[in-house]
N, C-alpha and C positions, 0 to 999 in steps of 0.2 A: 849720736855720734857723725861727725861729718864726712863727708864724702870724700873720697881721693880718686882722682884721676892721673893716671901715667900716662905720659905723652911728649910730642913735643910741638911747640906754637907754630910751624909751618908746615907738618903732617897735614895734609888735607882732609883723613878720618880724624885727626884727632879737634881740625878746626870745625868739624861737620855736629863732632860731641859739646864742642863748646857753646856754638850758636845754640842749641839747645838750652847748656846751663844757663846762659847770658838773658835769653828769651822769657826766662821764670826768676830770673836775678835766684837761681838755687846756691846756697853756699858749699862750698869744697873748695877742698887742699888739692892744688895743681904740681903735682911731681913731676918733674922737667927730665926726662930723659936726653941730658946732654954728655960725652964723654967725661967732663969732667964730676958728673955727679954720680960717682961707684955706687953710694949705697942705693939710690934710686933704681940703678939699672940693675944691681944682683937682686933686689926685691919684686922688679918685676920680671926678671925671667926666672926668679922662683914660683912665683905664681901663674906665668902663661910662656912655656919654654918653647911658645909657637913662634916667638918674638916677632908679636906683631902687636902695635899701641894703635889705639887709644886702649886700657885696660879701667875699668873702675872698680872699685873697692866702697863696698858698702856694711861696714861689720865684718861679721861673719861672711859673706856673700861676693862675689866676684864676678864682673861681667864684662863680655868683648864681644866684640862682633856692632858695628856704631849703628844700625838702626833697632837691634837687641839693644843696647844700652838704652839709646830714646824712649823705646818704648819700656824700658824698666821703670825709667826714671816718671813717665806720665803714669804707670802704674803706683810708684812705691814715692813717688817726690812730686805731686802735682802740683802744677801753676797755674797761673791764668790764664795763658797761653797753652790750649788743646794742641798738643800736635800731632797727636792720631785721632781722628774722629774714633767716640766709644761707640756710633752702629756702624756694626762690621763690616756693611757693605759700602756703605761711606768711606768707611778707612783703605778697601780694595785700591781705590785711584791711587792715592798715599804711596800705599804701597806700592804701587807699580813704577809709580814713577820715581819713587826713591830709589828703587832696583836700574832704571833706566841710570838717573846720571853716575851711579856706581859705578855700571856695568860700562854703561858703552860712549859713558864724557870720561869718567877719572880716569879707569881703567884704560881706557885705549888711548888717553895723554900720557899713560906710565911706559908706554911702549919707547916713547920717544928720550923719556926721562931715561928710560932703563939701556936704553941703544947711547946715552952719551956718558954713561957713567960704565959703559962694559960692562951688564951683568946678564945674568939670565938669558945669555947663549942671544944675545941678539947688538946687532952691528949697527952703528950710529945711523948710517944711511938706510937701513932698513927698518930701523925701527921709527925715523922720522917719517917713510914713505907708508907704514901700517897707520902710524897715527893718525895722520892727515889724510887717509882714505876713508879711518873709522869711523873722525868727525866729522866730516864732510858728510857722510852718510845721518851722521844725527843731530848733525845741525838744522841742516834740508828738515828732516822728520820734526825736532821738537819748532824751527817756525811752523810750520804749519801747525801744530798739537798746541801752542801758546797763542794763539789768534786770539783774541778778545781774552785773555787771563791775566789777572794782575800777580797770580802766584801760580806755581806751576799748575795746581788741581784747581784753580778758580780765586774766589775772591778771599780765605785764608790764607795766613801764613802755614804750613806743616812741617812736618818731617820732612815731606820732597825739599824742600824749599833751604833747608839746612843740609841735604845730600847736593842740591844744587849749587850753593855758593862757592864752596870750594873746588867743586866740581867745573865750573866753568872760568873760576878765577885763572886757575893753573891752564886748564885747556885754548883759554884765547892765549895762551904766553903759548905753546905750545906750535897752534894753529891759529891766528889769529878769526875772528869773528867776524868775518867779511861786511861791506854795508850790502850785501842781498840778503841778510839774515836780519831786518828791520826788528821783528819782534823778537830774536831772541840778543839780539845787542842791549834793546832796550829794558829787556829781563835782568839783564847779567847788570846793569847798570843801578835799577832797583833793588838786587838786591847787595851791590856795595853802598848804598844807601842805607841800608838797615841799620841801625845800631849796634845790634849780637855781631851782624859780620865784620861790621866795620873797626868793631873792638877787636877780634880777631884777626883780621888783616894788620891792624894796628901792631899789637903785640908781637905777631912776627915779619914786619917790615925790619929789623935787622938783623935776620936771618937770610934775606935775599943773595945773599953772596953764595947758600948754598945751594942753588938752583942750577945743575949742571949747563942747562944751556943757556943760561945767562938772561936776568930777568931783565925782561923790556922799562922802558921808563915810562912807565905809566900807571897806573892805579894806584 
């Protein structure tokens, strides 16, 4: 039975799962959650009333939360790219960096987006200030952490890089990764050149007008 993924191409967390699917050329059906796709919306909300996407459906099984989805894919639909080491000790750094990019980069950038949209009680100026402060701390730590690494945890592309790609992509739009962070800038460039993420970026390009702060003319 074909996997089904509910989400939106411009969503950072949808992109995180798309990268994992594209890395292993895993067959799936994408169900777009756009306003005119009323059937997809209704089915998604019926299945997951928490109103968060993406949602993966595999026959009678449904899986939410991006890191769990990627681990589920590795266990049930493995491919040539092992995105999480099978050795539990080797998997811990991958899980850690995955959390860093989700919690301290992507979620930090979200403050600015929420402020621009006027949601979650965040004013625009406050959202931008908070995002800049949090991202500056994250950038400084990542600059040192990534020294000498090709990917987030070393030589292999993993789930942590699936998280890093959209997180750094959008974070740079919110609070640009400056020249004082050469390791981080180079890492972001490598992610953009990775075919799986390049595909996700291209598929989302038509939706850039959705970005409430105005998408910069780059990438």
